[in-house]
N, C-alpha and C positions, 0 to 999 in steps of 0.2 A: 504493500500500500504506500509506503514511504517513497519508493522509487516512482510510483505513479504520480504522487504529489509533485515531485520535481519535474516530471515530464509535462504535467499540466501547466506548471509555471513557465516552462520554456516555451510551450506552444502559445501561451498568452502573450509572449513577447511579440508575436506577429501582429497583434492588434495595437496599432499606435494610439487608437482612440482610448483604449483601456488605461493607458498611462498618461495621456495628455492632461487628464483632470487631477490625478493623484500624485504626480511628480515622483514616480518610482523609477529607479534605475536597476537594470539587470547587468551584472558584471561577472567576471570570472577569470580563472587562470587554468590553462591546460599545459602541463609540464610532464614530459615523458622522455625516457632514455634508457641506457644500459648501465647497470651497476655491477661491478665485479668486486666481491668481498673475499678476502684471503685471511687465513690464520684462525678460522673458527673451530670450535670444538668438534663439529660434525663435518669439517672439511671445507673446501672452497665452494663458493656459490656465485653464479653469474645469472642475472635475471633482468627482466624489463621492470623498471621502477617508475611509478607515477609520483611526481612531486619531489625529486631530489633537490632541486634548487629552491622552488617555492611550491608549497602544497597545492595540488589541483583542487579547484573549488568552483561553486556557483553561488552567487549571492544576490540579495535584493535589498536595496536601501532607498529611503525616501525621506522627504521633508515636507512640512506644511507650514507656511508662513502664518503665524498667529497675530502678527502686528506688533509694533513697538520694539522691533529687533529680536523678538522671541519666536522660536520655531519648534514644532514637534518633530522628532526624528525617530527612525527605527532602522534596524539592520537584522537580517536573517542570512546566515551563511552556512552552507553545507559542504563538507569535504567529499570529493568524489575521486575515483581511481580511473585514470585514463587507460591503464593496461587491461582492465576487465570490466569497467563500467559500473562497479559496485560502489556503495557508500563507503567512505574512508573513515570508519570508526569501528570500535570493537563492542560498543554498547547499544547498537541498533538505534542510535539517536539521529533524527533527520538533520536538524540544524546544530550539529555538534561543535562547530567552530565558534560562531557567535550568534546570539539571539537576545536583542535588547530593544527597549523603547525608552524615550526620554525627552528632555527639553534642552534647548540650546539657546544661549543668549550671547550676543557679541560683546556685551559688557560684563555680564555676570558669570559666564562660563557654561559648562555643560553638565547635566545630571542625568545619568542613565541607570536603568534597572534591568538585570537579566544576566546572561552568561557572557563574560567578557575577559579580556586579557588582564593579567596582573601588571601593576606598574613596574615590578621587578623585571619581568620578561620583556616588556616594551623598552625599558631602558637599555638592557643588554643588546636587544635586537637592533635598535635604532641608533645607538651611540657607541656601544662597546665592541661589537663583533663585525669585522670587515666582511664576513661571509653572510651577514644579516640572517643568521640562524639557518642558512641553507647549505647545500652542497656537502661533500664529504668533510669539509673543514668546519662545519658548524660548531659553535660553542656549546651546543646541547650535549655533545659527547662527554664533556667533563664538568661544565658548570651545572648547578642544581636547578634546572628548569624543566624537569619532567613532570608529567601528571598535573597535580593541582598548582604547581609553580608556574605553569603556562597560562591556564585560564581558571576562573572561578565561576561556578554556578551560583545562583541566588545572591548575586553581588549588586551592591549599590556603589556607583563610581561617580565622583565629582572631579572635573578637570577645569582648571582656571583658564581664563583667556590669557593671551600673551601680553605680559606687562613689562615693557622695556627689555624684552629678551628673556624674561623669567616665565617659566610655566611650572605648574604643579598638578599632582593628582593624588587622590585619596580613594582607597577601595576598602569596602567592608562586606565580607561574604558571610551570610548567616549560616550557622551550622545546622539549624533546624532540628536540634536534638531536644525532645520533649523532657522538660524538667531541669535542663541545664543550658542556659543561653550561651555560655562560653565554650561548651564542647563542640568540636569540629569547626569552629569559626576561623576565619582567616582575615587578617588585616594587613594592608599594604599602603605604601605611599612613595612618591618620588618628587624631587625638586630638580629642575633643569635650567640651564642658562645657555643661550645661543647668541653669539655675536660675530657676524662675519664668518671667518674660517674656523672659529672655536665653538665646540659644543662640549659641555660637561654636565654631569648629573649624578645624583645620589639616589638610591632606592632602598626600601626596606620591606621585608615581608615577615609576617608572623603567622604560623599555623598551629592551632591547638588540635592535637591528635586524639584527645579523649573522646569516648563515645558513651552514651547512656545505655542502660539496660533496655532491651526490647524483648518482651515475652520471656522465654527461658534463656536468652542470651544475656550474660552478665555485662555490667558496665566495665569499661576499660579505661584506666588512667595511664595514658602513654606519655604525657608531657608535651612540651611546646618546642617547636623548631623556629630558630631565628636566622634570618639572612640579611646581610647588609652589603650593598654593592656601590662601588664608585666606578664610573666609566667616563671616558673622554675621547674626543678625536679632534685633530687639527689638520686643515687642508692647506698644504703648501703648493697646491696646483700641480706640481710635477709628481707629488706623492701625498697621500692622505694617511696620517698615522693614527693608530687606535691603541687604546689601553683600557684594561678593566681589572678590578680586584674585588673579590667577594669573600666575606667571612661568614662561615656556616657553622651554627652551633645548636645542638640539641637533637632530640629524636625527630626524624623526618626532615632534617635540614638539608640532606643531600640525596633526594630520590634518584635512583639510577634510571637512565634513559631507557624506556621500553617497559618498565614495571609500573604497576598501578597503585601499590600501597606505599605509605610513608616510610616503611622500613623493609620493603620487599627485597628479597635476595635474588640473585641470578646465578646461573651455572656457567662456568667458563673453564675450558680445559679440564673438566671432570671434577672441579671442586666448587664449593659454594662461596660466593662473594657477596658480602653484606655491605650496605652503604655506611659511610662514616657518619659519626655524630659530632665530629669536631674536625673541621678542615678549612683550608683556604684555597681559592682559585685565582690564578693570575693569567692575564692574556696581554700579549703585545702583537700588533699586526699592522697591515697596510693594504691600501689599494693604490694602483698606479695606472693612469691611462697610457697605453703603448701605441695607440692609434686613435683616429677620430671615433672609432666605434668599439675598440677593444680595451678591456680593463683586466689587469692582473690583480689577484687577491692572494694574500699570504698571512699566516698567523702561527704563533707558538703559544700553547696553553700548558700551564703547570697545575696539576692537582696535588696539593700538599695535605696528606692525611696526618693529623696530629695525634691520632690514637696510638696505642701501643703496637698495633700491627704495622703501622707506617706504610699503608698501601697507597703509595704515590703513583702518579702516571704523568707522562708527557706526550703532547700531541704536536706534530708538525703538519702543516697543510699548505697546499698551493692550488690555485685555480685560475681559470681564464674565462671571461665572458665576452662574447662578441655580439653586438646589436646588429641584426639584419635590417631592422626597421624600428620604429618607435614602440611597436607592440610585440615583436618577435626577436628572440635571441637564441644563440646556441652556446653551450658551455662545456667545459671539461674541468675536472677537479680530482685531486688525490690527497689522501691523508693517512698518517700512520701514528698509532699510539704505542708507546712503550710502557707496559705495566710492570709494577715492581711489588715484590713481597706478597704476592697472591692477589693483587688487584685484578679486576676483570672488565675494565671499560672497553667498549667496542666503538668502531667507527661507523656511524650511521649517516643520516642526511636530514633534510628538513622533515621528512615524513616517517622514515624508518629508523629503528635503533641500531641496526647492523648486527652482524654475526661474528666478525673477526676483528683483528687489530689493524687491518689495512683495508682500504676501499678506494675504488676508482669510479668516477661518474663521467658519462658522455651523454648529453641530452639536448633537447629543444624545448623552449618555453614560449607560449603565446598568451597574451592577455587580451581581454575584450571587455 
C-alpha cells in the first residue's frame, strides 16, 4: 500500500493545476552505482548500490503565505532504492527520512513538529565533513551519527533567522514513555557563524536511554549519552579546509553505523565489537576544484577510544566528483579504515554501513 501511495503522488505531478493552488513542490535524488567492499568477515562483496553519495529519495514540500511575513510549511520525504525500486528503510515507514509541519517567519525564525534531523548531524554534514556524509569517505563511518543521532521522531525544532551571520537551532524529541517524561527523550542544539569564507559551529546532543515498564517488560535504567561537536571550514578558493572534533560520553554516545540500538554490538572478523562509552572523534579534510566542473575530496578521521580496551580506528578517504550539468554528476571514491585492538568499524557510504574495512564507489547522481 505504501508503494502505491508514492506512485499516486508521482502521477499527481502530471497535473499542474493540482499544485498551482497549493504551492507544492515535488523533488528528489536518484543516485546509483557500483560499490566494491573488501576485508569483510564473510569475504569480498561487489554490488549495485543506491545512494552512495546522496541517499535516493522522493519528497514533497510546500508553503502557504499567511500574511505579515508568516508562512505555513510542510515536508514529506521518503527514501527509495534505485537498484530494486523498494522503500529504503528497515521499519516499513513511508516517509522515513523527514515528515514535519510548521510555521516560518522571516523575522522570528522557524518552528516545526515531526520527524527531523538532529542539529548535531546537520552541523557535521554541512560544516565539518568534506564528503557531506556521502561516498565511501563519509564521516558516518567513525563519528557517532547512526540511528537516533541522525534524525528524531516526535521532535519539536526551532531555528533562528540569520542574525548578522549567526544562526541557531534547538531540538526537543519527546520520549513518549508513559509515567516518565525524561525516559527516551532527546535534546539537541547548535550555534553557527558564517562570514564570507569562514563557517564555524558548535553542536550538542543528549539522549536518555531509559525506558519505562510496558506490560511484563520491566523498566530499564540505561543512563544518558552526551555528544559535543565543534566543526569549521574555511574557503581559500584554491582549496577549502575542514575540521571537526567530537567528545562522546556515556551509554549510547557512540552508536555504530548500521545498528539500531544505543549500545548494539556488531560482529567483525568473528568477534563481537561493542560501541565505546567514552571516546573522541577528530577529522581534518579538504575539497579542491581541479577543473570548472571537477572537485577532489579528501579526509582523515581518528576515532580515539578512551576505555580500557582502547579500540581506536583511523580512516583515510579520497574522492572525485564531476558535474555533467547542474543536476547530474558522476563520482568515484575510496576509503580505508585501520582498526586497532579489536575495533570493528566498517567503510560504508551515505546509505549503507558497509561490510569491510575498505570500499570503492563509482556512480551517477541526478537531482530533480
